[in-house]
Phi, psi and omega in degrees: 000138177244132178223120181209160175264141180231137174263128183288126181247000175297137191305323182243018177075200182259089179245199191307298186297305179300327176299312178302313179299320182293313180298319180297316180292322184286338181298342182282346181269144175281333184296154169283137182229119182238139176248140173242125188212124177055041177079006181237155178260139180228133178278112184292351177256016180239122182293323179293322178294315185290322176293331179280347181290327176050058181267121183263164178301136177086355177278147179256134176238154173267125181248132175238126180236125183221122180156183186292337178242035184299318179299315179298312183296317180294323177298317178300313182297321178301326182272338186266338187258000000 
């Protein structure tokens, strides 16, 4: 399991289009990927969960990746957010 904090650098944060693109990209990984923001847990592989998260640029989230390809998934997230 990998657990780290990441600061969102996407210009407009994670809203509809970036959320859809992120969920689509993360679906190729077998690992569970969770975001923690403002005391709530969000499944990063669920479009409904990600759209409800309302994570803006510059905000810091805790990311937990757990599974057989966790290192690859976390590396991808570090480059994508």
